[in-house]
N, C-alpha and C positions, 0 to 999 in steps of 0.2 A: 692387706691392712688387719692389724689387729684392734681387739674390742677395746672400749675407752674403758680405763680402768674402772669407772664409777658406775657403767653398766654392767649386772651381775650376768652370769651365763644361764641361772636359773631363776623362775619365779614370776612375778609380776611385777610390771613396773607403769611409771607414768607415761603418758603421751610423749612427754620430754625427752625421756630417755629413748623411746622409739625413733624420735626424729634425731635424734643425734647419731642413732644406730644407722638410720639411713642415710647421714650426712646433710639433713635439712635440718632448716629453722624448724622452732614450733609453728609458726606461723605458714609456713611453707608447707609444711606437713599437713596442718589443719586445710588447707586451701585443696592440696590434692588429695585429701583423703575420700572422696566419692569417686575419682579415677581409680585409686587404690582398691577399693572395695570391688568395681567392676573387674577387678583382677584377682578376686579370692582373698584379699588382704586378712586378716584376721581381725576379727573384731573384738572390742574391750570388752570386758567384764560387765554384764550390762547393772550387775549392783555395784561392784566398786570403781569401776571405769578405768581400769587397768588392763593393761596388753600382757598375755603371755609370752616372756621373751623366748620362750623356746618355739611357740607357735611361729612367730615372724620370722626366727632363723630359719628354719623350714620353708617359709615360704619366699625366703630371699635366696635358698638353693635350689628351689623348683625351678626358677626361673632359669636354671642352666644345665638343664636334664641330662646333657650328655657330659657333662662334667661330671655329674653325680648321680651316674646309674642308679646305685644301690637305694635312690629314693623312688624307684618305678617299679622295682620288682617286687611282687607281694611275698608276705615271708613264708619260708617252707615250712611244710607242716613236719612238727617234729617227732622223732622217731619213741615211741613208748618207753622201750629202753632207757634212753637216753633220760627222758623224764623223770623216769622211775631212779634212777639211779640219783639224778639231780635233787629230787626231793628228798631221796635218802639219807644224801650226804647233809642235805641241808637240815635235816634232823638227828644227825648223828648222836648229838647230848640227849636224844630222847629214845635209843635204842634200847631196849629192857629185854634182854633173853638171859635168863637164870646162868649164872655162873659164865658169862661171859665179859672179856676186859677187854682192850684196847690198850696196847702200850707201844709207844713209837709207832704208831699207824700200823702196828701188825695186831691181829684179831687172834684171841686166845679162848678154848674153853676150859676153865680152870675147877674141877672137882674137888668137894670137899675131902676131909679126911676118912670120913665114913664112906663115901662114895668109890673113894681109892681102896678101901677095905674089899669092895663089891667089884673091883678091877679095873673101876674108871681110872684113866689117866691123863692128864695135860693133853689136849689136841691143838695143834697149832692150825689154825684157820685160814692161816694168808693173810693180806694187804685189808686192813678193815675197810668193808664194804659190805655189799649184798649178797657177795658169793660167801664170804668169812661169816657173815650173819646166819645164810642159811644152815653152813654146815653146823655152827653153833647149834642153832634151834633143833638140828637132827640128832646132836648127842644129847641134846635136852629132854629130846622125845624118847631117847633110849634109856634115859635115868627114871624118867617120869616109868618108864614100863616096868623095870627093876623095882622099883621103890614102893610102888603097888602091887607088887607079887604077877603082874601080868609076864614075866618073862622071867627069865633065871639070870644069875649074876652072869658077870662077864668071865669069871674066874671059878674054880671048881674048889668049894666048900671042903671035899674029903682032902684037898690038900693042904691045907690049912692046920694052925693047931685048934684043937678044942674052944679055946677063949676066942680066937680071932673068927672060927665059923659062928659060933653063937653070937658074936656083934655082928658080925654080916648077914646072919640070915633072916628073913623077911617073913613074920608071924602074920597069918590072916587077925584081921580086926575083930578084936571081941573073943581071942581065942586064950586059952590057958597061955601060951608060948607068949604071946604078946602081954600079959600082965606081968609074967614074971620079969621079961627084958625090961621092963618098963618103958614100953613104946605104947603100951593101951593108953589112948586120949583121957577116960575116967580114972585111970588108975592112982 
């Protein structure tokens, strides 16, 4: 038997809709209300007097537990990795890893032109998701170390032309080389 069209599948409804769902007239429903309450029938909202249709549906199904065993089992504990992955996918629009982009479901770490002169290349990170984000974050850490002068560039500057090497070289902040190259923040 399908649900009557005028009774919604979700939300709060009047007693007349509940009576119709149970196949009773409103008068019959009201006269049997005490007996239903003894069987844990859902109570109406104390403010609105309306019944939660989902609660009534669950009550109806719980009368036949062997037909609906999923109503008797406790929810299983969620695996932390699955929860993490689900939350990360839900917030995918908010992933902010510098130089990371996703194209057609695949993640890429895409360095700028200056970064390329220091030896960084486009990195295919794989399917957009936690593993790709971790790989992109790792490459971003490598770039930050080179940018700050904490690590050498990925290429040998001696193999470049003088102009290319000058553009790629990282000078310590406040040094003369930094001022000449135009990288000094106060120059």
